[in-house]
Each structure stands twice: as C-alpha cells, then as structure tokens.
PDB file of N, CA, C and O in Angstrom:
ATOM      1  N   MET A   1      -3.618 -10.487 -30.416  1.00  0.00           N
ATOM      2  CA  MET A   1      -4.456 -11.048 -29.852  1.00  0.00           C
ATOM      3  C   MET A   1      -4.706 -10.514 -28.886  1.00  0.00           C
ATOM      4  O   MET A   1      -4.178  -9.553 -28.327  1.00  0.00           O
ATOM      5  N   THR A   2      -5.662 -11.215 -28.605  1.00  0.00           N
ATOM      6  CA  THR A   2      -6.131 -10.704 -26.858  1.00  0.00           C
ATOM      7  C   THR A   2      -6.117 -11.180 -25.400  1.00  0.00           C
ATOM      8  O   THR A   2      -5.743 -12.343 -25.254  1.00  0.00           O
ATOM      9  N   ARG A   3      -6.400 -10.611 -24.470  1.00  0.00           N
ATOM     10  CA  ARG A   3      -5.777 -11.060 -23.571  1.00  0.00           C
ATOM     11  C   ARG A   3      -6.765 -12.362 -22.577  1.00  0.00           C
ATOM     12  O   ARG A   3      -7.855 -12.012 -22.125  1.00  0.00           O
ATOM     13  N   PRO A   4      -6.291 -13.702 -22.344  1.00  0.00           N
ATOM     14  CA  PRO A   4      -7.185 -13.668 -21.342  1.00  0.00           C
ATOM     15  C   PRO A   4      -7.805 -13.902 -20.644  1.00  0.00           C
ATOM     16  O   PRO A   4      -7.233 -13.490 -19.635  1.00  0.00           O
ATOM     17  N   LEU A   5      -8.791 -14.367 -20.317  1.00  0.00           N
ATOM     18  CA  LEU A   5     -10.253 -13.391 -18.896  1.00  0.00           C
ATOM     19  C   LEU A   5      -9.665 -14.164 -18.069  1.00  0.00           C
ATOM     20  O   LEU A   5      -9.207 -15.286 -17.855  1.00  0.00           O
ATOM     21  N   ARG A   6      -9.882 -12.987 -17.635  1.00  0.00           N
ATOM     22  CA  ARG A   6      -9.392 -12.767 -15.910  1.00  0.00           C
ATOM     23  C   ARG A   6     -10.805 -13.461 -14.906  1.00  0.00           C
ATOM     24  O   ARG A   6     -11.995 -13.148 -14.947  1.00  0.00           O
ATOM     25  N   VAL A   7     -10.092 -14.497 -14.044  1.00  0.00           N
ATOM     26  CA  VAL A   7     -11.233 -15.140 -13.013  1.00  0.00           C
ATOM     27  C   VAL A   7     -11.491 -14.804 -11.909  1.00  0.00           C
ATOM     28  O   VAL A   7     -10.571 -14.590 -11.119  1.00  0.00           O
ATOM     29  N   ASN A   8     -12.790 -14.664 -11.541  1.00  0.00           N
ATOM     30  CA  ASN A   8     -12.264 -13.122 -10.616  1.00  0.00           C
ATOM     31  C   ASN A   8     -13.542 -14.235  -8.975  1.00  0.00           C
ATOM     32  O   ASN A   8     -14.619 -14.558  -9.475  1.00  0.00           O
ATOM     33  N   PHE A   9     -13.484 -14.457  -8.212  1.00  0.00           N
ATOM     34  CA  PHE A   9     -14.312 -14.526  -7.662  1.00  0.00           C
ATOM     35  C   PHE A   9     -13.910 -14.833  -5.797  1.00  0.00           C
ATOM     36  O   PHE A   9     -12.768 -15.232  -5.569  1.00  0.00           O
ATOM     37  N   PRO A  10     -14.752 -14.655  -4.730  1.00  0.00           N
ATOM     38  CA  PRO A  10     -15.194 -13.933  -4.052  1.00  0.00           C
ATOM     39  C   PRO A  10     -13.562 -15.486  -2.670  1.00  0.00           C
ATOM     40  O   PRO A  10     -13.568 -16.700  -2.872  1.00  0.00           O
ATOM     41  N   GLY A  11     -12.650 -14.856  -1.657  1.00  0.00           N
ATOM     42  CA  GLY A  11     -11.909 -15.517  -1.339  1.00  0.00           C
ATOM     43  C   GLY A  11     -10.555 -16.228  -2.334  1.00  0.00           C
ATOM     44  O   GLY A  11      -9.605 -16.883  -1.906  1.00  0.00           O
ATOM     45  N   ALA A  12     -10.821 -15.884  -3.611  1.00  0.00           N
ATOM     46  CA  ALA A  12      -9.181 -16.053  -4.332  1.00  0.00           C
ATOM     47  C   ALA A  12      -7.841 -16.038  -4.218  1.00  0.00           C
ATOM     48  O   ALA A  12      -7.315 -15.296  -5.047  1.00  0.00           O
ATOM     49  N   LEU A  13      -7.260 -16.469  -3.649  1.00  0.00           N
ATOM     50  CA  LEU A  13      -5.404 -15.671  -3.538  1.00  0.00           C
ATOM     51  C   LEU A  13      -4.863 -15.281  -5.347  1.00  0.00           C
ATOM     52  O   LEU A  13      -5.122 -15.918  -6.368  1.00  0.00           O
ATOM     53  N   TYR A  14      -4.373 -14.511  -5.244  1.00  0.00           N
ATOM     54  CA  TYR A  14      -4.115 -13.579  -6.058  1.00  0.00           C
ATOM     55  C   TYR A  14      -2.397 -13.671  -6.321  1.00  0.00           C
ATOM     56  O   TYR A  14      -1.769 -14.064  -5.339  1.00  0.00           O
ATOM     57  N   HIS A  15      -1.598 -13.348  -7.547  1.00  0.00           N
ATOM     58  CA  HIS A  15      -0.121 -13.128  -7.109  1.00  0.00           C
ATOM     59  C   HIS A  15      -0.130 -12.165  -8.162  1.00  0.00           C
ATOM     60  O   HIS A  15      -0.315 -12.605  -9.297  1.00  0.00           O
ATOM     61  N   VAL A  16      -0.009 -11.251  -8.050  1.00  0.00           N
ATOM     62  CA  VAL A  16       0.027  -9.969  -8.198  1.00  0.00           C
ATOM     63  C   VAL A  16       0.801  -8.950  -8.963  1.00  0.00           C
ATOM     64  O   VAL A  16       0.393  -7.878  -8.517  1.00  0.00           O
ATOM     65  N   THR A  17       1.828  -8.673 -10.007  1.00  0.00           N
ATOM     66  CA  THR A  17       3.001  -7.634  -9.908  1.00  0.00           C
ATOM     67  C   THR A  17       2.494  -6.877 -11.244  1.00  0.00           C
ATOM     68  O   THR A  17       1.740  -7.074 -12.198  1.00  0.00           O
ATOM     69  N   SER A  18       3.530  -5.709 -10.636  1.00  0.00           N
ATOM     70  CA  SER A  18       3.629  -4.046 -11.679  1.00  0.00           C
ATOM     71  C   SER A  18       4.854  -3.901 -11.542  1.00  0.00           C
ATOM     72  O   SER A  18       5.557  -4.252 -10.594  1.00  0.00           O
ATOM     73  N   ARG A  19       5.167  -3.327 -12.577  1.00  0.00           N
ATOM     74  CA  ARG A  19       6.115  -2.361 -13.335  1.00  0.00           C
ATOM     75  C   ARG A  19       6.241  -1.814 -14.336  1.00  0.00           C
ATOM     76  O   ARG A  19       5.890  -2.302 -15.411  1.00  0.00           O
ATOM     77  N   GLY A  20       6.935  -0.326 -14.157  1.00  0.00           N
ATOM     78  CA  GLY A  20       7.470  -0.253 -14.606  1.00  0.00           C
ATOM     79  C   GLY A  20       7.661  -0.125 -15.960  1.00  0.00           C
ATOM     80  O   GLY A  20       8.302  -0.942 -16.620  1.00  0.00           O
ATOM     81  N   ASN A  21       7.128   0.875 -16.418  1.00  0.00           N
ATOM     82  CA  ASN A  21       7.088   1.178 -18.498  1.00  0.00           C
ATOM     83  C   ASN A  21       8.650   0.958 -19.020  1.00  0.00           C
ATOM     84  O   ASN A  21       9.059   2.119 -19.015  1.00  0.00           O
ATOM     85  N   ARG A  22       9.790   0.104 -19.481  1.00  0.00           N
ATOM     86  CA  ARG A  22      11.320   0.369 -20.099  1.00  0.00           C
ATOM     87  C   ARG A  22      11.788  -0.733 -18.644  1.00  0.00           C
ATOM     88  O   ARG A  22      12.982  -0.985 -18.807  1.00  0.00           O
ATOM     89  N   ARG A  23      11.457  -1.189 -17.801  1.00  0.00           N
ATOM     90  CA  ARG A  23      11.884  -1.830 -16.462  1.00  0.00           C
ATOM     91  C   ARG A  23      12.225  -0.191 -15.595  1.00  0.00           C
ATOM     92  O   ARG A  23      13.020  -0.339 -14.668  1.00  0.00           O
ATOM     93  N   ALA A  24      11.751   1.213 -15.785  1.00  0.00           N
ATOM     94  CA  ALA A  24      12.249   1.932 -15.253  1.00  0.00           C
ATOM     95  C   ALA A  24      12.013   1.681 -13.715  1.00  0.00           C
ATOM     96  O   ALA A  24      11.189   0.821 -13.406  1.00  0.00           O
ATOM     97  N   PRO A  25      12.606   2.298 -12.841  1.00  0.00           N
ATOM     98  CA  PRO A  25      12.643   2.776 -11.606  1.00  0.00           C
ATOM     99  C   PRO A  25      10.467   3.051 -11.142  1.00  0.00           C
ATOM    100  O   PRO A  25       9.904   4.026 -11.640  1.00  0.00           O
ATOM    101  N   ILE A  26       9.550   1.932 -10.102  1.00  0.00           N
ATOM    102  CA  ILE A  26       8.702   3.473  -9.807  1.00  0.00           C
ATOM    103  C   ILE A  26       8.336   3.805  -8.436  1.00  0.00           C
ATOM    104  O   ILE A  26       7.316   4.389  -8.072  1.00  0.00           O
ATOM    105  N   PHE A  27       9.407   3.308  -7.634  1.00  0.00           N
ATOM    106  CA  PHE A  27       9.756   4.255  -5.970  1.00  0.00           C
ATOM    107  C   PHE A  27      11.275   5.050  -6.443  1.00  0.00           C
ATOM    108  O   PHE A  27      12.288   4.749  -7.073  1.00  0.00           O
ATOM    109  N   ARG A  28      10.454   6.826  -5.351  1.00  0.00           N
ATOM    110  CA  ARG A  28      12.170   6.868  -5.890  1.00  0.00           C
ATOM    111  C   ARG A  28      13.289   6.733  -4.475  1.00  0.00           C
ATOM    112  O   ARG A  28      14.520   6.734  -4.469  1.00  0.00           O
ATOM    113  N   ASP A  29      12.622   6.658  -3.700  1.00  0.00           N
ATOM    114  CA  ASP A  29      12.858   6.423  -1.958  1.00  0.00           C
ATOM    115  C   ASP A  29      12.112   5.779  -1.131  1.00  0.00           C
ATOM    116  O   ASP A  29      11.163   5.078  -1.485  1.00  0.00           O
ATOM    117  N   ASP A  30      12.543   5.992   0.275  1.00  0.00           N
ATOM    118  CA  ASP A  30      12.020   5.084   1.088  1.00  0.00           C
ATOM    119  C   ASP A  30      10.362   5.816   1.661  1.00  0.00           C
ATOM    120  O   ASP A  30       9.587   5.460   2.548  1.00  0.00           O
ATOM    121  N   ALA A  31      10.329   6.921   0.706  1.00  0.00           N
ATOM    122  CA  ALA A  31       9.611   7.728   1.571  1.00  0.00           C
ATOM    123  C   ALA A  31       8.436   7.486   0.244  1.00  0.00           C
ATOM    124  O   ALA A  31       7.272   7.593   0.632  1.00  0.00           O
ATOM    125  N   ASP A  32       8.530   7.313  -0.587  1.00  0.00           N
ATOM    126  CA  ASP A  32       8.062   7.370  -1.754  1.00  0.00           C
ATOM    127  C   ASP A  32       7.120   5.206  -2.034  1.00  0.00           C
ATOM    128  O   ASP A  32       6.145   4.778  -2.651  1.00  0.00           O
ATOM    129  N   ARG A  33       8.305   4.522  -1.067  1.00  0.00           N
ATOM    130  CA  ARG A  33       7.884   3.298  -0.799  1.00  0.00           C
ATOM    131  C   ARG A  33       7.021   3.224   0.950  1.00  0.00           C
ATOM    132  O   ARG A  33       6.459   2.301   1.540  1.00  0.00           O
ATOM    133  N   ARG A  34       7.229   4.371   1.238  1.00  0.00           N
ATOM    134  CA  ARG A  34       6.131   4.560   2.286  1.00  0.00           C
ATOM    135  C   ARG A  34       4.918   4.946   2.225  1.00  0.00           C
ATOM    136  O   ARG A  34       4.078   4.373   2.919  1.00  0.00           O
ATOM    137  N   ILE A  35       4.442   6.364   1.090  1.00  0.00           N
ATOM    138  CA  ILE A  35       3.360   6.740   0.273  1.00  0.00           C
ATOM    139  C   ILE A  35       2.294   5.119  -0.238  1.00  0.00           C
ATOM    140  O   ILE A  35       1.121   4.830   0.000  1.00  0.00           O
ATOM    141  N   TRP A  36       3.508   4.303  -1.082  1.00  0.00           N
ATOM    142  CA  TRP A  36       2.659   3.335  -1.691  1.00  0.00           C
ATOM    143  C   TRP A  36       1.972   2.297  -0.547  1.00  0.00           C
ATOM    144  O   TRP A  36       0.922   1.699  -0.781  1.00  0.00           O
ATOM    145  N   LEU A  37       2.698   2.173   0.692  1.00  0.00           N
ATOM    146  CA  LEU A  37       1.808   1.472   1.283  1.00  0.00           C
ATOM    147  C   LEU A  37       1.074   1.560   2.056  1.00  0.00           C
ATOM    148  O   LEU A  37       0.622   0.644   2.742  1.00  0.00           O
ATOM    149  N   ASP A  38       0.784   2.794   2.101  1.00  0.00           N
ATOM    150  CA  ASP A  38      -0.405   3.283   2.723  1.00  0.00           C
ATOM    151  C   ASP A  38      -1.652   3.833   2.267  1.00  0.00           C
ATOM    152  O   ASP A  38      -2.653   4.056   2.948  1.00  0.00           O
ATOM    153  N   VAL A  39      -1.354   4.165   0.153  1.00  0.00           N
ATOM    154  CA  VAL A  39      -2.299   3.837   0.132  1.00  0.00           C
ATOM    155  C   VAL A  39      -3.119   2.351  -0.632  1.00  0.00           C
ATOM    156  O   VAL A  39      -4.307   2.057  -0.502  1.00  0.00           O
ATOM    157  N   LEU A  40      -2.122   1.625  -1.387  1.00  0.00           N
ATOM    158  CA  LEU A  40      -2.322  -0.098  -0.404  1.00  0.00           C
ATOM    159  C   LEU A  40      -3.270  -0.196   0.621  1.00  0.00           C
ATOM    160  O   LEU A  40      -4.392  -0.549   0.257  1.00  0.00           O
ATOM    161  N   ALA A  41      -3.086   0.046   1.905  1.00  0.00           N
ATOM    162  CA  ALA A  41      -4.313  -0.390   3.489  1.00  0.00           C
ATOM    163  C   ALA A  41      -5.227   0.825   2.704  1.00  0.00           C
ATOM    164  O   ALA A  41      -5.915   0.410   1.771  1.00  0.00           O
ATOM    165  N   LYS A  42      -5.286   2.084   2.959  1.00  0.00           N
ATOM    166  CA  LYS A  42      -6.394   1.869   1.643  1.00  0.00           C
ATOM    167  C   LYS A  42      -7.725   1.634   0.962  1.00  0.00           C
ATOM    168  O   LYS A  42      -8.940   1.792   1.085  1.00  0.00           O
ATOM    169  N   VAL A  43      -6.450   1.003  -0.099  1.00  0.00           N
ATOM    170  CA  VAL A  43      -7.136   0.178  -0.229  1.00  0.00           C
ATOM    171  C   VAL A  43      -8.170  -1.057  -0.277  1.00  0.00           C
ATOM    172  O   VAL A  43      -9.365  -1.281  -0.468  1.00  0.00           O
ATOM    173  N   CYS A  44      -7.080  -1.652  -0.013  1.00  0.00           N
ATOM    174  CA  CYS A  44      -7.356  -3.086   0.856  1.00  0.00           C
ATOM    175  C   CYS A  44      -9.086  -3.117   1.823  1.00  0.00           C
ATOM    176  O   CYS A  44      -9.954  -3.987   1.902  1.00  0.00           O
ATOM    177  N   GLU A  45      -8.944  -1.457   2.529  1.00  0.00           N
ATOM    178  CA  GLU A  45      -9.740  -1.315   3.687  1.00  0.00           C
ATOM    179  C   GLU A  45     -10.780  -1.141   2.792  1.00  0.00           C
ATOM    180  O   GLU A  45     -11.857  -1.667   3.070  1.00  0.00           O
ATOM    181  N   ARG A  46     -10.682  -0.597   1.921  1.00  0.00           N
ATOM    182  CA  ARG A  46     -12.477   0.508   1.428  1.00  0.00           C
ATOM    183  C   ARG A  46     -12.660  -1.107   0.301  1.00  0.00           C
ATOM    184  O   ARG A  46     -13.809  -1.408  -0.025  1.00  0.00           O
ATOM    185  N   HIS A  47     -11.357  -2.100  -0.245  1.00  0.00           N
ATOM    186  CA  HIS A  47     -12.218  -3.233  -1.177  1.00  0.00           C
ATOM    187  C   HIS A  47     -12.558  -4.471  -0.601  1.00  0.00           C
ATOM    188  O   HIS A  47     -13.244  -5.202  -1.315  1.00  0.00           O
ATOM    189  N   HIS A  48     -12.259  -4.873   0.475  1.00  0.00           N
ATOM    190  CA  HIS A  48     -12.319  -5.812   1.639  1.00  0.00           C
ATOM    191  C   HIS A  48     -11.507  -6.941   0.610  1.00  0.00           C
ATOM    192  O   HIS A  48     -12.079  -7.759  -0.110  1.00  0.00           O
ATOM    193  N   CYS A  49      -9.940  -6.746   0.749  1.00  0.00           N
ATOM    194  CA  CYS A  49      -9.122  -7.504   0.088  1.00  0.00           C
ATOM    195  C   CYS A  49      -7.919  -7.401   1.146  1.00  0.00           C
ATOM    196  O   CYS A  49      -7.409  -6.343   1.514  1.00  0.00           O
ATOM    197  N   ILE A  50      -7.539  -8.746   1.589  1.00  0.00           N
ATOM    198  CA  ILE A  50      -6.282  -9.277   2.343  1.00  0.00           C
ATOM    199  C   ILE A  50      -4.757  -9.715   1.674  1.00  0.00           C
ATOM    200  O   ILE A  50      -4.553 -10.645   0.893  1.00  0.00           O
ATOM    201  N   VAL A  51      -3.883  -8.867   2.162  1.00  0.00           N
ATOM    202  CA  VAL A  51      -2.654  -8.779   1.374  1.00  0.00           C
ATOM    203  C   VAL A  51      -1.439 -10.040   2.463  1.00  0.00           C
ATOM    204  O   VAL A  51      -0.556  -9.825   3.293  1.00  0.00           O
ATOM    205  N   HIS A  52      -1.864 -10.940   2.037  1.00  0.00           N
ATOM    206  CA  HIS A  52      -0.612 -12.176   2.461  1.00  0.00           C
ATOM    207  C   HIS A  52       0.860 -11.623   3.178  1.00  0.00           C
ATOM    208  O   HIS A  52       1.225 -11.463   4.342  1.00  0.00           O
ATOM    209  N   SER A  53       1.682 -11.364   1.438  1.00  0.00           N
ATOM    210  CA  SER A  53       2.274 -10.690   1.748  1.00  0.00           C
ATOM    211  C   SER A  53       2.814  -9.401   0.205  1.00  0.00           C
ATOM    212  O   SER A  53       2.275  -8.876  -0.769  1.00  0.00           O
ATOM    213  N   PHE A  54       3.897  -9.429   0.737  1.00  0.00           N
ATOM    214  CA  PHE A  54       4.364  -7.804  -0.716  1.00  0.00           C
ATOM    215  C   PHE A  54       5.810  -8.611  -0.848  1.00  0.00           C
ATOM    216  O   PHE A  54       6.328  -9.648  -0.434  1.00  0.00           O
ATOM    217  N   CYS A  55       6.127  -7.488  -1.676  1.00  0.00           N
ATOM    218  CA  CYS A  55       7.819  -7.197  -1.694  1.00  0.00           C
ATOM    219  C   CYS A  55       7.706  -6.421  -2.453  1.00  0.00           C
ATOM    220  O   CYS A  55       6.896  -6.500  -3.376  1.00  0.00           O
ATOM    221  N   GLN A  56       8.813  -5.073  -2.186  1.00  0.00           N
ATOM    222  CA  GLN A  56       8.480  -3.907  -3.121  1.00  0.00           C
ATOM    223  C   GLN A  56      10.367  -4.104  -3.666  1.00  0.00           C
ATOM    224  O   GLN A  56      11.490  -4.348  -3.225  1.00  0.00           O
ATOM    225  N   MET A  57       9.833  -3.878  -4.546  1.00  0.00           N
ATOM    226  CA  MET A  57      11.918  -3.804  -5.552  1.00  0.00           C
ATOM    227  C   MET A  57      11.606  -1.734  -6.409  1.00  0.00           C
ATOM    228  O   MET A  57      10.767  -0.851  -6.229  1.00  0.00           O
ATOM    229  N   THR A  58      12.766  -1.883  -7.224  1.00  0.00           N
ATOM    230  CA  THR A  58      13.098  -1.137  -7.300  1.00  0.00           C
ATOM    231  C   THR A  58      12.154  -0.379  -7.893  1.00  0.00           C
ATOM    232  O   THR A  58      11.565   0.537  -7.319  1.00  0.00           O
ATOM    233  N   ASN A  59      11.895  -0.864  -9.530  1.00  0.00           N
ATOM    234  CA  ASN A  59      11.477  -1.126 -10.388  1.00  0.00           C
ATOM    235  C   ASN A  59       9.769  -2.032 -10.966  1.00  0.00           C
ATOM    236  O   ASN A  59       9.298  -2.185 -12.093  1.00  0.00           O
ATOM    237  N   HIS A  60       9.089  -2.601  -9.112  1.00  0.00           N
ATOM    238  CA  HIS A  60       7.930  -3.112  -9.522  1.00  0.00           C
ATOM    239  C   HIS A  60       7.911  -3.264  -8.485  1.00  0.00           C
ATOM    240  O   HIS A  60       8.725  -2.523  -7.935  1.00  0.00           O
ATOM    241  N   TYR A  61       7.006  -4.312  -7.346  1.00  0.00           N
ATOM    242  CA  TYR A  61       6.726  -5.299  -7.117  1.00  0.00           C
ATOM    243  C   TYR A  61       5.372  -6.533  -7.268  1.00  0.00           C
ATOM    244  O   TYR A  61       4.703  -6.951  -8.213  1.00  0.00           O
ATOM    245  N   HIS A  62       5.427  -6.828  -5.707  1.00  0.00           N
ATOM    246  CA  HIS A  62       4.720  -8.773  -5.691  1.00  0.00           C
ATOM    247  C   HIS A  62       3.779  -7.744  -4.598  1.00  0.00           C
ATOM    248  O   HIS A  62       4.069  -6.751  -3.931  1.00  0.00           O
ATOM    249  N   LEU A  63       2.542  -8.525  -4.797  1.00  0.00           N
ATOM    250  CA  LEU A  63       1.416  -9.070  -4.174  1.00  0.00           C
ATOM    251  C   LEU A  63       0.196 -10.555  -4.156  1.00  0.00           C
ATOM    252  O   LEU A  63      -0.504 -11.004  -5.064  1.00  0.00           O
ATOM    253  N   LEU A  64       0.384 -11.057  -2.493  1.00  0.00           N
ATOM    254  CA  LEU A  64      -0.458 -12.134  -2.325  1.00  0.00           C
ATOM    255  C   LEU A  64      -1.222 -11.308  -2.581  1.00  0.00           C
ATOM    256  O   LEU A  64      -0.751 -10.181  -2.424  1.00  0.00           O
ATOM    257  N   VAL A  65      -2.772 -11.351  -3.099  1.00  0.00           N
ATOM    258  CA  VAL A  65      -4.343 -10.629  -2.602  1.00  0.00           C
ATOM    259  C   VAL A  65      -4.865 -12.276  -2.242  1.00  0.00           C
ATOM    260  O   VAL A  65      -4.533 -13.372  -2.694  1.00  0.00           O
ATOM    261  N   GLU A  66      -5.850 -11.829  -1.193  1.00  0.00           N
ATOM    262  CA  GLU A  66      -7.092 -12.098  -1.360  1.00  0.00           C
ATOM    263  C   GLU A  66      -8.148 -11.630  -1.555  1.00  0.00           C
ATOM    264  O   GLU A  66      -8.585 -10.956  -0.622  1.00  0.00           O
ATOM    265  N   THR A  67      -8.635 -11.700  -2.248  1.00  0.00           N
ATOM    266  CA  THR A  67     -10.194 -11.238  -2.630  1.00  0.00           C
ATOM    267  C   THR A  67     -11.484 -11.512  -1.796  1.00  0.00           C
ATOM    268  O   THR A  67     -12.034 -12.569  -2.105  1.00  0.00           O
ATOM    269  N   VAL A  68     -12.141 -10.732  -0.723  1.00  0.00           N
ATOM    270  CA  VAL A  68     -13.235 -11.033  -0.270  1.00  0.00           C
ATOM    271  C   VAL A  68     -13.924 -11.255  -0.904  1.00  0.00           C
ATOM    272  O   VAL A  68     -14.323 -12.412  -1.039  1.00  0.00           O
ATOM    273  N   GLU A  69     -14.379 -10.257  -1.582  1.00  0.00           N
ATOM    274  CA  GLU A  69     -15.781  -9.897  -2.413  1.00  0.00           C
ATOM    275  C   GLU A  69     -15.828 -10.070  -3.684  1.00  0.00           C
ATOM    276  O   GLU A  69     -16.786  -9.706  -4.365  1.00  0.00           O
ATOM    277  N   GLY A  70     -14.574 -10.768  -4.241  1.00  0.00           N
ATOM    278  CA  GLY A  70     -13.512 -11.446  -5.532  1.00  0.00           C
ATOM    279  C   GLY A  70     -13.788 -10.000  -6.670  1.00  0.00           C
ATOM    280  O   GLY A  70     -14.640 -10.036  -7.559  1.00  0.00           O
ATOM    281  N   ASN A  71     -12.729  -8.586  -6.363  1.00  0.00           N
ATOM    282  CA  ASN A  71     -13.201  -8.121  -6.929  1.00  0.00           C
ATOM    283  C   ASN A  71     -11.392  -7.372  -7.398  1.00  0.00           C
ATOM    284  O   ASN A  71     -11.160  -6.174  -7.558  1.00  0.00           O
ATOM    285  N   LEU A  72     -10.937  -7.886  -7.451  1.00  0.00           N
ATOM    286  CA  LEU A  72      -9.384  -7.359  -7.212  1.00  0.00           C
ATOM    287  C   LEU A  72      -8.697  -5.975  -9.194  1.00  0.00           C
ATOM    288  O   LEU A  72      -7.695  -5.319  -9.484  1.00  0.00           O
ATOM    289  N   PRO A  73     -10.256  -6.348  -9.977  1.00  0.00           N
ATOM    290  CA  PRO A  73      -9.596  -4.882 -11.278  1.00  0.00           C
ATOM    291  C   PRO A  73      -9.892  -4.094 -10.411  1.00  0.00           C
ATOM    292  O   PRO A  73      -8.942  -3.316 -10.319  1.00  0.00           O
ATOM    293  N   SER A  74     -10.931  -3.741  -9.464  1.00  0.00           N
ATOM    294  CA  SER A  74     -11.544  -2.432  -9.101  1.00  0.00           C
ATOM    295  C   SER A  74     -10.166  -2.201  -7.332  1.00  0.00           C
ATOM    296  O   SER A  74      -9.990  -1.517  -6.324  1.00  0.00           O
ATOM    297  N   CYS A  75      -9.665  -3.237  -8.026  1.00  0.00           N
ATOM    298  CA  CYS A  75      -8.968  -3.310  -6.462  1.00  0.00           C
ATOM    299  C   CYS A  75      -7.027  -2.445  -7.299  1.00  0.00           C
ATOM    300  O   CYS A  75      -6.220  -1.533  -7.115  1.00  0.00           O
ATOM    301  N   MET A  76      -7.249  -3.350  -7.982  1.00  0.00           N
ATOM    302  CA  MET A  76      -6.064  -2.643  -8.729  1.00  0.00           C
ATOM    303  C   MET A  76      -6.188  -1.493  -9.586  1.00  0.00           C
ATOM    304  O   MET A  76      -5.007  -1.391  -9.916  1.00  0.00           O
ATOM    305  N   ARG A  77      -6.515  -0.975  -9.915  1.00  0.00           N
ATOM    306  CA  ARG A  77      -7.616  -0.162 -10.285  1.00  0.00           C
ATOM    307  C   ARG A  77      -6.845   1.006  -9.820  1.00  0.00           C
ATOM    308  O   ARG A  77      -5.965   1.655 -10.386  1.00  0.00           O
ATOM    309  N   GLN A  78      -7.597   1.164  -8.189  1.00  0.00           N
ATOM    310  CA  GLN A  78      -7.197   2.141  -7.543  1.00  0.00           C
ATOM    311  C   GLN A  78      -6.393   2.241  -7.098  1.00  0.00           C
ATOM    312  O   GLN A  78      -6.022   3.336  -6.676  1.00  0.00           O
ATOM    313  N   LEU A  79      -5.855   1.378  -6.994  1.00  0.00           N
ATOM    314  CA  LEU A  79      -3.949   1.021  -6.206  1.00  0.00           C
ATOM    315  C   LEU A  79      -3.393   1.944  -6.955  1.00  0.00           C
ATOM    316  O   LEU A  79      -2.919   3.014  -6.571  1.00  0.00           O
ATOM    317  N   ASN A  80      -3.464   1.426  -8.298  1.00  0.00           N
ATOM    318  CA  ASN A  80      -2.372   2.265  -9.115  1.00  0.00           C
ATOM    319  C   ASN A  80      -2.711   3.515  -9.616  1.00  0.00           C
ATOM    320  O   ASN A  80      -1.885   4.291 -10.096  1.00  0.00           O
ATOM    321  N   GLY A  81      -4.213   3.793  -9.496  1.00  0.00           N
ATOM    322  CA  GLY A  81      -4.371   4.934  -9.747  1.00  0.00           C
ATOM    323  C   GLY A  81      -3.996   5.738  -8.698  1.00  0.00           C
ATOM    324  O   GLY A  81      -3.391   6.792  -8.896  1.00  0.00           O
ATOM    325  N   HIS A  82      -4.370   5.247  -7.322  1.00  0.00           N
ATOM    326  CA  HIS A  82      -4.244   6.773  -6.588  1.00  0.00           C
ATOM    327  C   HIS A  82      -2.853   6.817  -5.956  1.00  0.00           C
ATOM    328  O   HIS A  82      -2.750   7.552  -4.974  1.00  0.00           O
ATOM    329  N   TYR A  83      -1.635   6.073  -6.403  1.00  0.00           N
ATOM    330  CA  TYR A  83      -0.924   5.891  -6.157  1.00  0.00           C
ATOM    331  C   TYR A  83       0.277   7.097  -7.230  1.00  0.00           C
ATOM    332  O   TYR A  83       1.106   7.910  -6.821  1.00  0.00           O
ATOM    333  N   LEU A  84      -0.055   6.789  -8.427  1.00  0.00           N
ATOM    334  CA  LEU A  84      -0.043   8.036  -9.758  1.00  0.00           C
ATOM    335  C   LEU A  84      -0.224   8.546  -9.631  1.00  0.00           C
ATOM    336  O   LEU A  84       0.398   9.452 -10.185  1.00  0.00           O
ATOM    337  N   SER A  85      -1.419   8.972  -8.661  1.00  0.00           N
ATOM    338  CA  SER A  85      -1.541  10.504  -8.888  1.00  0.00           C
ATOM    339  C   SER A  85      -1.163  11.723  -6.704  1.00  0.00           C
ATOM    340  O   SER A  85      -1.320  12.851  -6.235  1.00  0.00           O
ATOM    341  N   SER A  86      -0.680  10.428  -6.313  1.00  0.00           N
ATOM    342  CA  SER A  86      -0.236  10.474  -5.002  1.00  0.00           C
ATOM    343  C   SER A  86       0.762  11.926  -4.713  1.00  0.00           C
ATOM    344  O   SER A  86       1.964  11.668  -4.769  1.00  0.00           O
ATOM    345  N   PRO A  87       0.587  12.699  -4.557  1.00  0.00           N
ATOM    346  CA  PRO A  87       1.612  14.357  -4.701  1.00  0.00           C
ATOM    347  C   PRO A  87       3.096  14.131  -3.955  1.00  0.00           C
ATOM    348  O   PRO A  87       3.280  13.817  -2.778  1.00  0.00           O
ATOM    349  N   VAL A  88       4.091  14.380  -4.982  1.00  0.00           N
ATOM    350  CA  VAL A  88       5.376  13.967  -4.219  1.00  0.00           C
ATOM    351  C   VAL A  88       5.842  15.118  -2.596  1.00  0.00           C
ATOM    352  O   VAL A  88       6.844  14.867  -1.927  1.00  0.00           O
TER     353      VAL A  88
END
C-alpha cells in the first residue's frame, strides 16, 4: 500500500512527529537535545520555516511548523539528516 500524497503549500501549518526505531531513545541527554535545537534553528532559518511550538521527549519529538515556502519535505529531510550526522 502506498503512502498518501502529502499536500505542501506556502503558509501551511503542520504537526510533525518523528520517533526512534522500535521506540528507542533519540536523545541521550540535555546536551544532545540542545544540539537538536541548534540544528532545528539553522534548518528553519535556511528553509524559512517557523516553529510555533515543539516538544522533545526521550524517544520522539513533536513540532508545529509553518512553511513560508511550502517546502516541508526538504526541511525535515535536512533536520533529521543533519542531526543524525552531528558530532557527538
């Protein structure tokens, strides 16, 4: 079964979640959470996204994101890719 087509357009608001495989932790400690927040800020600045709210849990996160340019997939791809490749 295919995934439903995502609708992307400028000014849209999205509730985004991402969780670790098998519900494994994605943040090790507070320093790790801070790294993720720094990456999020840089990605949002680069892609002109506005984060209205966020919640970091041990094994997942939630974002309420507004996309000024309708580019959520590239924003999220960069967020998750850069965070995973950040030095420890």
